[in-house]
VOTOR-780402 format. One record per residue (C-alpha): residue in three letters; chain; x, y, z negated. Coordinates in pm, whole numbers. Layout:
BEGIN
+-------+-------+--------+--------+--------+
! mardo ! selum !      x !      y !      z !
+-------+-------+--------+--------+--------+
!   ALA !     A !      X !      Y !      Z !
...
+-------+-------+--------+--------+--------+
//
This chain:
BEGIN
+-------+-------+--------+--------+--------+
! mardo ! selum !      x !      y !      z !
+-------+-------+--------+--------+--------+
!   UNK !     A !   6638 !  10260 !  -8825 !
!   UNK !     A !   6662 !  10384 !  -8473 !
!   UNK !     A !   6927 !  10583 !  -8272 !
!   UNK !     A !   7037 !  10770 !  -8575 !
!   UNK !     A !   7205 !  10469 !  -8706 !
!   UNK !     A !   7375 !  10403 !  -8380 !
!   UNK !     A !   7593 !  10692 !  -8461 !
!   UNK !     A !   7703 !  10558 !  -8797 !
!   UNK !     A !   8021 !  10691 !  -8919 !
!   UNK !     A !   8056 !  10940 !  -8623 !
!   UNK !     A !   8120 !  11293 !  -8748 !
!   UNK !     A !   7976 !  11206 !  -9104 !
!   UNK !     A !   8298 !  11243 !  -9300 !
!   UNK !     A !   8274 !  11615 !  -9372 !
!   UNK !     A !   7904 !  11596 !  -9467 !
!   UNK !     A !   7960 !  11319 !  -9710 !
!   UNK !     A !   8289 !  11488 !  -9854 !
!   UNK !     A !   8083 !  11786 !  -9917 !
!   UNK !     A !   7812 !  11604 ! -10073 !
!   UNK !     A !   8061 !  11412 ! -10308 !
!   UNK !     A !   8227 !  11763 ! -10391 !
!   UNK !     A !   7891 !  11904 ! -10500 !
!   UNK !     A !   7793 !  11583 ! -10696 !
!   UNK !     A !   8096 !  11609 ! -10890 !
!   UNK !     A !   7988 !  11952 ! -11033 !
!   UNK !     A !   7643 !  11802 ! -11090 !
!   UNK !     A !   7457 !  11572 ! -11299 !
!   UNK !     A !   7449 !  11643 ! -11677 !
!   UNK !     A !   7426 !  11272 ! -11741 !
!   UNK !     A !   7784 !  11225 ! -11622 !
!   UNK !     A !   7944 !  11471 ! -11855 !
!   UNK !     A !   7732 !  11510 ! -12157 !
!   UNK !     A !   7799 !  11182 ! -12331 !
!   UNK !     A !   7500 !  11005 ! -12210 !
!   UNK !     A !   7533 !  10678 ! -12019 !
!   UNK !     A !   7416 !  10625 ! -11662 !
!   UNK !     A !   7421 !  10246 ! -11723 !
!   UNK !     A !   7064 !  10105 ! -11790 !
!   UNK !     A !   7195 !   9868 ! -12061 !
!   UNK !     A !   7001 !  10086 ! -12303 !
!   UNK !     A !   6633 !  10198 ! -12325 !
!   UNK !     A !   6513 !  10363 ! -11998 !
!   UNK !     A !   6352 !  10699 ! -12027 !
!   UNK !     A !   5973 !  10667 ! -11969 !
!   UNK !     A !   5800 !  11010 ! -11988 !
!   UNK !     A !   5503 !  10902 ! -11758 !
!   UNK !     A !   5378 !  11268 ! -11759 !
!   UNK !     A !   5659 !  11348 ! -11536 !
!   UNK !     A !   5575 !  11267 ! -11173 !
!   UNK !     A !   5846 !  11115 ! -10956 !
!   UNK !     A !   6003 !  11309 ! -10674 !
!   UNK !     A !   6135 !  11091 ! -10387 !
!   UNK !     A !   6386 !  11209 ! -10128 !
!   UNK !     A !   6421 !  11012 !  -9793 !
!   UNK !     A !   6597 !  11058 !  -9468 !
!   UNK !     A !   6361 !  10951 !  -9201 !
!   UNK !     A !   6416 !  10822 !  -8847 !
!   UNK !     A !   6083 !  10967 !  -8736 !
!   UNK !     A !   5714 !  11007 !  -8788 !
!   UNK !     A !   5642 !  10615 !  -8834 !
!   UNK !     A !   5897 !  10582 !  -9119 !
!   UNK !     A !   5777 !  10900 !  -9301 !
!   UNK !     A !   5407 !  10788 !  -9273 !
!   UNK !     A !   5490 !  10436 !  -9378 !
!   UNK !     A !   5692 !  10541 !  -9692 !
!   UNK !     A !   5440 !  10801 !  -9787 !
!   UNK !     A !   5161 !  10529 !  -9776 !
!   UNK !     A !   5355 !  10273 !  -9991 !
!   UNK !     A !   5430 !  10540 ! -10241 !
!   UNK !     A !   5087 !  10683 ! -10257 !
!   UNK !     A !   4949 !  10338 ! -10317 !
!   UNK !     A !   5175 !  10261 ! -10593 !
!   UNK !     A !   5097 !  10609 ! -10747 !
!   UNK !     A !   4728 !  10517 ! -10745 !
!   UNK !     A !   4787 !  10187 ! -10906 !
!   UNK !     A !   5023 !  10307 ! -11166 !
!   UNK !     A !   4877 !  10642 ! -11251 !
!   UNK !     A !   5207 !  10817 ! -11214 !
!   UNK !     A !   5212 !  11108 ! -10972 !
!   UNK !     A !   5478 !  11061 ! -10682 !
!   UNK !     A !   5570 !  11292 ! -10395 !
!   UNK !     A !   5782 !  11223 ! -10092 !
!   UNK !     A !   6012 !  11468 !  -9943 !
!   UNK !     A !   6171 !  11418 !  -9609 !
!   UNK !     A !   6533 !  11579 !  -9597 !
!   UNK !     A !   6661 !  11766 !  -9289 !
!   UNK !     A !   7006 !  11696 !  -9411 !
!   UNK !     A !   7000 !  11411 !  -9671 !
!   UNK !     A !   7355 !  11425 !  -9794 !
!   UNK !     A !   7345 !  11791 !  -9834 !
!   UNK !     A !   7003 !  11813 ! -10010 !
!   UNK !     A !   7081 !  11525 ! -10239 !
!   UNK !     A !   7416 !  11678 ! -10340 !
!   UNK !     A !   7242 !  12023 ! -10393 !
!   UNK !     A !   6992 !  11864 ! -10630 !
!   UNK !     A !   7251 !  11708 ! -10846 !
!   UNK !     A !   7453 !  12038 ! -10843 !
!   UNK !     A !   7150 !  12219 ! -10989 !
!   UNK !     A !   7083 !  11937 ! -11233 !
!   UNK !     A !   6731 !  11885 ! -11069 !
!   UNK !     A !   6789 !  11574 ! -10861 !
!   UNK !     A !   6528 !  11370 ! -10692 !
!   UNK !     A !   6429 !  11080 ! -10934 !
!   UNK !     A !   6446 !  10820 ! -10630 !
!   UNK !     A !   6627 !  10873 ! -10303 !
!   UNK !     A !   6787 !  10703 ! -10018 !
!   UNK !     A !   7160 !  10649 ! -10084 !
!   UNK !     A !   7422 !  10526 !  -9827 !
!   UNK !     A !   7706 !  10301 !  -9921 !
!   UNK !     A !   7972 !  10568 !  -9858 !
!   UNK !     A !   7801 !  10802 ! -10093 !
!   UNK !     A !   7764 !  10542 ! -10371 !
!   UNK !     A !   8121 !  10581 ! -10538 !
!   UNK !     A !   8115 !  10949 ! -10563 !
!   UNK !     A !   7787 !  10974 ! -10743 !
!   UNK !     A !   7852 !  10652 ! -10959 !
!   UNK !     A !   8191 !  10781 ! -11076 !
!   UNK !     A !   8066 !  11088 ! -11221 !
!   UNK !     A !   7760 !  10932 ! -11391 !
!   UNK !     A !   7503 !  11077 ! -11167 !
!   UNK !     A !   7334 !  10745 ! -11087 !
!   UNK !     A !   7120 !  10487 ! -11299 !
!   UNK !     A !   7300 !  10153 ! -11267 !
!   UNK !     A !   6966 !   9956 ! -11271 !
!   UNK !     A !   7037 !   9664 ! -11039 !
!   UNK !     A !   7054 !   9408 ! -11310 !
!   UNK !     A !   6706 !   9517 ! -11437 !
!   UNK !     A !   6536 !   9441 ! -11103 !
!   UNK !     A !   6286 !   9152 ! -11141 !
!   UNK !     A !   6396 !   9059 ! -10792 !
!   UNK !     A !   6766 !   9108 ! -10810 !
!   UNK !     A !   6860 !   8763 ! -10721 !
!   UNK !     A !   6638 !   8777 ! -10405 !
!   UNK !     A !   6870 !   9035 ! -10218 !
!   UNK !     A !   7138 !   8903 !  -9983 !
!   UNK !     A !   7467 !   8898 ! -10167 !
!   UNK !     A !   7657 !   9101 !  -9912 !
!   UNK !     A !   7412 !   9376 !  -9974 !
!   UNK !     A !   7454 !   9355 ! -10358 !
!   UNK !     A !   7828 !   9384 ! -10288 !
!   UNK !     A !   7770 !   9708 ! -10087 !
!   UNK !     A !   7604 !   9874 ! -10382 !
!   UNK !     A !   7831 !   9732 ! -10666 !
!   UNK !     A !   8071 !   9980 ! -10806 !
!   UNK !     A !   8334 !   9875 ! -11070 !
!   UNK !     A !   8131 !   9562 ! -11141 !
!   UNK !     A !   7781 !   9728 ! -11186 !
!   UNK !     A !   7507 !   9653 ! -10935 !
!   UNK !     A !   7356 !  10021 ! -10909 !
!   UNK !     A !   7065 !  10013 ! -10671 !
!   UNK !     A !   6835 !   9801 ! -10473 !
!   UNK !     A !   6911 !   9764 ! -10083 !
!   UNK !     A !   6607 !   9898 !  -9926 !
!   UNK !     A !   6683 !   9729 !  -9575 !
!   UNK !     A !   6947 !   9671 !  -9353 !
!   UNK !     A !   7089 !   9613 !  -8994 !
!   UNK !     A !   7340 !   9392 !  -8829 !
!   UNK !     A !   7520 !   9397 !  -8486 !
!   UNK !     A !   7420 !   9163 !  -8188 !
!   UNK !     A !   7508 !   9105 !  -7845 !
!   UNK !     A !   7237 !   9269 !  -7615 !
!   UNK !     A !   7217 !   9113 !  -7273 !
!   UNK !     A !   7013 !   9252 !  -6959 !
!   UNK !     A !   6808 !   8972 !  -6842 !
!   UNK !     A !   6788 !   9075 !  -6476 !
!   UNK !     A !   7152 !   9170 !  -6431 !
!   UNK !     A !   7252 !   8826 !  -6599 !
!   UNK !     A !   7038 !   8627 !  -6364 !
!   UNK !     A !   7155 !   8828 !  -6058 !
!   UNK !     A !   7515 !   8710 !  -6141 !
!   UNK !     A !   7401 !   8366 !  -6149 !
!   UNK !     A !   7413 !   8320 !  -6525 !
!   UNK !     A !   7191 !   8111 !  -6736 !
!   UNK !     A !   7115 !   8057 !  -7099 !
!   UNK !     A !   7388 !   7800 !  -7116 !
!   UNK !     A !   7625 !   8084 !  -7036 !
!   UNK !     A !   7543 !   8302 !  -7343 !
!   UNK !     A !   7895 !   8336 !  -7500 !
!   UNK !     A !   7967 !   8170 !  -7821 !
!   UNK !     A !   8341 !   8243 !  -7812 !
!   UNK !     A !   8583 !   8522 !  -7745 !
!   UNK !     A !   8708 !   8339 !  -7415 !
!   UNK !     A !   8338 !   8303 !  -7307 !
!   UNK !     A !   8263 !   8678 !  -7373 !
!   UNK !     A !   8565 !   8766 !  -7166 !
!   UNK !     A !   8460 !   8540 !  -6890 !
!   UNK !     A !   8086 !   8657 !  -6862 !
!   UNK !     A !   8198 !   9029 !  -6903 !
!   UNK !     A !   8428 !   8980 !  -6593 !
!   UNK !     A !   8137 !   8801 !  -6406 !
!   UNK !     A !   7913 !   9090 !  -6487 !
!   UNK !     A !   8144 !   9372 !  -6378 !
!   UNK !     A !   8059 !   9532 !  -6047 !
!   UNK !     A !   8119 !   9837 !  -5876 !
!   UNK !     A !   7825 !   9990 !  -6023 !
!   UNK !     A !   7830 !   9841 !  -6387 !
!   UNK !     A !   8076 !   9726 !  -6642 !
!   UNK !     A !   8019 !   9386 !  -6803 !
!   UNK !     A !   8018 !   9519 !  -7164 !
!   UNK !     A !   7989 !   9866 !  -7304 !
!   UNK !     A !   7990 !   9972 !  -7671 !
!   UNK !     A !   8060 !  10278 !  -7888 !
!   UNK !     A !   8451 !  10345 !  -7939 !
!   UNK !     A !   8426 !  10348 !  -8310 !
!   UNK !     A !   8495 !  10108 !  -8606 !
!   UNK !     A !   8115 !  10045 !  -8654 !
!   UNK !     A !   8137 !   9849 !  -8329 !
!   UNK !     A !   8487 !   9733 !  -8279 !
!   UNK !     A !   8506 !   9625 !  -8646 !
!   UNK !     A !   8290 !   9328 !  -8543 !
!   UNK !     A !   8589 !   9191 !  -8359 !
!   UNK !     A !   8799 !   9237 !  -8667 !
!   UNK !     A !   8556 !   9034 !  -8874 !
!   UNK !     A !   8543 !   8762 !  -8614 !
!   UNK !     A !   8912 !   8732 !  -8650 !
!   UNK !     A !   8887 !   8693 !  -9026 !
!   UNK !     A !   8958 !   9050 !  -9113 !
!   UNK !     A !   8810 !   9363 !  -9303 !
!   UNK !     A !   8924 !   9702 !  -9401 !
!   UNK !     A !   8896 !   9614 !  -9776 !
!   UNK !     A !   8825 !   9298 !  -9985 !
!   UNK !     A !   8469 !   9224 ! -10060 !
!   UNK !     A !   8478 !   9380 ! -10410 !
!   UNK !     A !   8661 !   9691 ! -10264 !
!   UNK !     A !   8963 !   9658 ! -10493 !
!   UNK !     A !   9223 !   9553 ! -10247 !
!   UNK !     A !   9308 !   9738 !  -9899 !
!   UNK !     A !   9340 !   9480 !  -9614 !
!   UNK !     A !   9326 !   9723 !  -9327 !
!   UNK !     A !   9656 !   9622 !  -9148 !
!   UNK !     A !   9628 !   9252 !  -9174 !
!   UNK !     A !   9728 !   9019 !  -8894 !
!   UNK !     A !   9355 !   8930 !  -8853 !
!   UNK !     A !   9243 !   9291 !  -8805 !
!   UNK !     A !   9527 !   9357 !  -8538 !
!   UNK !     A !   9416 !   9051 !  -8353 !
!   UNK !     A !   9064 !   9177 !  -8330 !
!   UNK !     A !   9155 !   9526 !  -8218 !
!   UNK !     A !   9425 !   9367 !  -7974 !
!   UNK !     A !   9137 !   9141 !  -7819 !
!   UNK !     A !   8920 !   9464 !  -7775 !
!   UNK !     A !   9218 !   9621 !  -7625 !
!   UNK !     A !   9263 !   9337 !  -7354 !
!   UNK !     A !   8887 !   9374 !  -7250 !
!   UNK !     A !   8935 !   9748 !  -7200 !
!   UNK !     A !   9254 !   9703 !  -7000 !
!   UNK !     A !   9100 !   9411 !  -6805 !
!   UNK !     A !   8835 !   9667 !  -6703 !
!   UNK !     A !   8544 !   9436 !  -6819 !
!   UNK !     A !   8460 !   9638 !  -7117 !
!   UNK !     A !   8422 !  10016 !  -7154 !
!   UNK !     A !   8350 !  10282 !  -7409 !
!   UNK !     A !   8008 !  10426 !  -7360 !
!   UNK !     A !   8155 !  10769 !  -7335 !
!   UNK !     A !   8375 !  10665 !  -7042 !
!   UNK !     A !   8093 !  10579 !  -6825 !
!   UNK !     A !   7875 !  10868 !  -6890 !
!   UNK !     A !   7670 !  10768 !  -7182 !
!   UNK !     A !   7636 !  10886 !  -7537 !
!   UNK !     A !   7619 !  10548 !  -7715 !
!   UNK !     A !   7590 !  10182 !  -7624 !
!   UNK !     A !   7232 !  10165 !  -7612 !
!   UNK !     A !   7209 !  10439 !  -7348 !
!   UNK !     A !   7484 !  10270 !  -7136 !
!   UNK !     A !   7269 !   9954 !  -7146 !
!   UNK !     A !   6943 !  10115 !  -7090 !
!   UNK !     A !   7075 !  10316 !  -6784 !
!   UNK !     A !   7225 !   9982 !  -6669 !
!   UNK !     A !   7569 !  10113 !  -6657 !
!   UNK !     A !   7663 !   9794 !  -6841 !
!   UNK !     A !   7503 !   9448 !  -6837 !
!   UNK !     A !   7576 !   9407 !  -7222 !
!   UNK !     A !   7611 !   9602 !  -7524 !
!   UNK !     A !   7686 !   9544 !  -7883 !
!   UNK !     A !   7440 !   9732 !  -8112 !
!   UNK !     A !   7212 !   9691 !  -8408 !
!   UNK !     A !   6844 !   9629 !  -8429 !
!   UNK !     A !   6768 !   9980 !  -8410 !
!   UNK !     A !   6831 !   9971 !  -8029 !
!   UNK !     A !   6473 !   9806 !  -8011 !
!   UNK !     A !   6314 !  10143 !  -8067 !
!   UNK !     A !   6535 !  10318 !  -7808 !
!   UNK !     A !   6452 !  10052 !  -7539 !
!   UNK !     A !   6094 !  10073 !  -7606 !
!   UNK !     A !   6065 !  10434 !  -7582 !
!   UNK !     A !   6344 !  10528 !  -7325 !
!   UNK !     A !   6401 !  10220 !  -7105 !
!   UNK !     A !   6079 !  10008 !  -7134 !
!   UNK !     A !   6125 !   9850 !  -6810 !
!   UNK !     A !   6468 !   9677 !  -6892 !
!   UNK !     A !   6433 !   9327 !  -6990 !
!   UNK !     A !   6684 !   9198 !  -7246 !
!   UNK !     A !   6778 !   8913 !  -7476 !
!   UNK !     A !   6947 !   8955 !  -7822 !
!   UNK !     A !   7205 !   8698 !  -7909 !
!   UNK !     A !   7445 !   8649 !  -8205 !
!   UNK !     A !   7780 !   8793 !  -8137 !
!   UNK !     A !   8042 !   8522 !  -8027 !
!   UNK !     A !   8276 !   8362 !  -8289 !
!   UNK !     A !   8643 !   8464 !  -8282 !
!   UNK !     A !   8939 !   8261 !  -8417 !
!   UNK !     A !   8804 !   8255 !  -8768 !
!   UNK !     A !   8426 !   8201 !  -8680 !
!   UNK !     A !   8140 !   8434 !  -8654 !
!   UNK !     A !   8144 !   8782 !  -8774 !
!   UNK !     A !   7940 !   9099 !  -8759 !
!   UNK !     A !   7907 !   9413 !  -8953 !
!   UNK !     A !   7605 !   9525 !  -9170 !
!   UNK !     A !   7479 !   9862 !  -9227 !
!   UNK !     A !   7237 !   9955 !  -9528 !
!   UNK !     A !   7093 !  10206 !  -9767 !
!   UNK !     A !   6975 !  10163 ! -10120 !
!   UNK !     A !   6701 !  10339 ! -10332 !
!   UNK !     A !   6910 !  10545 ! -10574 !
!   UNK !     A !   6771 !  10649 ! -10917 !
!   UNK !     A !   6895 !  10964 ! -11087 !
!   UNK !     A !   7054 !  10916 ! -11442 !
!   UNK !     A !   6888 !  11239 ! -11518 !
!   UNK !     A !   6535 !  11123 ! -11416 !
!   UNK !     A !   6300 !  11155 ! -11722 !
!   UNK !     A !   6075 !  10871 ! -11603 !
!   UNK !     A !   6350 !  10612 ! -11521 !
!   UNK !     A !   6106 !  10316 ! -11615 !
!   UNK !     A !   5850 !  10468 ! -11350 !
!   UNK !     A !   6120 !  10477 ! -11094 !
!   UNK !     A !   6225 !  10133 ! -11138 !
!   UNK !     A !   5869 !  10007 ! -11109 !
!   UNK !     A !   5846 !  10210 ! -10783 !
!   UNK !     A !   6154 !  10067 ! -10641 !
!   UNK !     A !   6050 !   9706 ! -10731 !
!   UNK !     A !   5729 !   9778 ! -10544 !
!   UNK !     A !   5913 !   9931 ! -10236 !
!   UNK !     A !   6143 !   9621 ! -10223 !
!   UNK !     A !   5876 !   9364 ! -10268 !
!   UNK !     A !   5836 !   9120 !  -9988 !
!   UNK !     A !   5488 !   9259 !  -9888 !
!   UNK !     A !   5606 !   9618 !  -9879 !
!   UNK !     A !   5938 !   9541 !  -9671 !
!   UNK !     A !   5733 !   9336 !  -9417 !
!   UNK !     A !   5505 !   9616 !  -9375 !
!   UNK !     A !   5803 !   9869 !  -9337 !
!   UNK !     A !   5943 !   9624 !  -9088 !
!   UNK !     A !   5620 !   9625 !  -8885 !
!   UNK !     A !   5570 !   9995 !  -8892 !
!   UNK !     A !   5926 !  10123 !  -8832 !
!   UNK !     A !   6156 !   9839 !  -8769 !
!   UNK !     A !   6424 !   9760 !  -9038 !
!   UNK !     A !   6499 !   9413 !  -9155 !
!   UNK !     A !   6399 !   9324 !  -9504 !
!   UNK !     A !   6690 !   9297 !  -9769 !
!   UNK !     A !   6550 !   9011 !  -9946 !
!   UNK !     A !   6578 !   8647 !  -9856 !
!   UNK !     A !   6228 !   8561 !  -9941 !
!   UNK !     A !   6104 !   8765 !  -9646 !
!   UNK !     A !   6333 !   8605 !  -9390 !
!   UNK !     A !   6104 !   8340 !  -9245 !
!   UNK !     A !   5808 !   8570 !  -9220 !
!   UNK !     A !   6020 !   8840 !  -9047 !
!   UNK !     A !   6151 !   8574 !  -8806 !
!   UNK !     A !   5797 !   8458 !  -8723 !
!   UNK !     A !   5691 !   8807 !  -8659 !
!   UNK !     A !   6020 !   8892 !  -8452 !
!   UNK !     A !   6102 !   8580 !  -8266 !
!   UNK !     A !   6312 !   8765 !  -8011 !
!   UNK !     A !   6523 !   8954 !  -8277 !
!   UNK !     A !   6617 !   8648 !  -8486 !
!   UNK !     A !   6978 !   8673 !  -8407 !
!   UNK !     A !   7010 !   8979 !  -8583 !
!   UNK !     A !   6876 !   8850 !  -8915 !
!   UNK !     A !   7091 !   8521 !  -8871 !
!   UNK !     A !   7392 !   8760 !  -8880 !
!   UNK !     A !   7314 !   8824 !  -9245 !
!   UNK !     A !   7487 !   8493 !  -9333 !
!   UNK !     A !   7816 !   8615 !  -9229 !
!   UNK !     A !   7792 !   8992 !  -9208 !
!   UNK !     A !   8062 !   9214 !  -9381 !
!   UNK !     A !   7975 !   9545 !  -9521 !
!   UNK !     A !   8167 !   9867 !  -9486 !
!   UNK !     A !   8394 !  10009 !  -9760 !
!   UNK !     A !   8211 !  10198 ! -10032 !
!   UNK !     A !   8495 !  10363 ! -10211 !
!   UNK !     A !   8498 !  10735 ! -10246 !
!   UNK !     A !   8650 !  10894 !  -9959 !
!   UNK !     A !   8626 !  10599 !  -9729 !
!   UNK !     A !   8398 !  10801 !  -9490 !
!   UNK !     A !   8679 !  11048 !  -9411 !
!   UNK !     A !   8935 !  10750 !  -9357 !
!   UNK !     A !   8693 !  10587 !  -9123 !
!   UNK !     A !   8631 !  10920 !  -8930 !
!   UNK !     A !   9017 !  10925 !  -8874 !
!   UNK !     A !   9010 !  10567 !  -8760 !
!   UNK !     A !   8736 !  10643 !  -8513 !
!   UNK !     A !   8942 !  10931 !  -8362 !
!   UNK !     A !   9236 !  10689 !  -8318 !
!   UNK !     A !   9028 !  10419 !  -8175 !
!   UNK !     A !   8927 !  10649 !  -7883 !
!   UNK !     A !   9268 !  10588 !  -7734 !
!   UNK !     A !   9288 !  10218 !  -7820 !
!   UNK !     A !   9332 !  10128 !  -7450 !
!   UNK !     A !   9677 !  10269 !  -7450 !
!   UNK !     A !   9735 !  10266 !  -7829 !
!   UNK !     A !   9928 !  10042 !  -8077 !
!   UNK !     A !   9661 !   9859 !  -8269 !
!   UNK !     A !   9923 !   9777 !  -8546 !
!   UNK !     A !  10023 !  10146 !  -8584 !
!   UNK !     A !   9648 !  10244 !  -8604 !
!   UNK !     A !   9572 !  10008 !  -8881 !
!   UNK !     A !   9898 !  10083 !  -9064 !
!   UNK !     A !   9769 !  10434 !  -9092 !
!   UNK !     A !   9430 !  10320 !  -9212 !
!   UNK !     A !   9609 !  10096 !  -9476 !
!   UNK !     A !   9790 !  10398 !  -9612 !
!   UNK !     A !   9487 !  10633 !  -9625 !
!   UNK !     A !   9271 !  10369 !  -9801 !
!   UNK !     A !   9547 !  10280 ! -10043 !
!   UNK !     A !   9574 !  10647 ! -10147 !
!   UNK !     A !   9195 !  10646 ! -10229 !
!   UNK !     A !   9250 !  10372 ! -10481 !
!   UNK !     A !   9525 !  10542 ! -10647 !
+-------+-------+--------+--------+--------+
//
């Protein structure tokens, strides 16, 4: 969960669309009269080993998942092999198209609907022994047409990242950490100098959407059945961001010579940024001398709000050993496994029972996990990634744009998906 996630939703629309197109031609389970719902007997051919396909953030994640799978394999007696995809969306889609999908795989929220709608996925969520331990907002992200499809493997939220040294130089103290929009605007102004802007972030929905959430808005209802993109709340969120941009106290990272918010922050082109917990890896490796504090995002007119990003462990409906796959996923999402993953490569556990242990081990990052109580997921309807990519393109010119018009176009495009 490092920098790759900081680019969530940038340029992914075509890749995801291609994956979904291929998947629609794929799995035999979706078209041969079998059901992808696990309400019946799970297949359990233990002579068949399990193939696991992941998209890895680096060597640490690869080694950690390999070790966990190998330990389960030794205990269960079922062979299991992990493969690391160079392009997860493409390779997953190709496997389904060839009717030889991986048994278990990483699956993003925006890919769920495409594979679920044609029967490619096993809807096993309700069969999980630990199903009630997952954060409800994460369960919602992987629920399609009322069925809980797959176990969230981990997640991230957005927080406010503050440069400690620049903060102190500006005469600010812990008492000045902003908790409201007005306070955020004020400290952003105080921190803006000739050499740095107070706040920098990526000019995309995956960052600006936090302001929409704080105003009480979201692109779609929690169950993804109603489009709410052009609500007054969402307009208020974007107009607040627009005001910060026009006042010169907030900039897009691209405007100040950085590729993303973490780079702008690390190079001290900004005193604050809004990023997810993956920033910790980048700061450690690229900017180890920058001291920083992580705080919860300030509350807006309707209270606190942030965005969450997650993947799940998908299981193929065509797997000859669904029972083994389910047992493996239960192990990989157990408290011990998730805390180990967190220690070894940084993600936050997706289960409530691991929260206190995680906070004890990561006292400086507690704000990220506290955000789970009010985080909002991104739309998981088929085609939403393309709509969001279009929204991102429009947000590039938010400074001089019309927030209502931008969101009206998103409303129209998302409504078309539901039809």
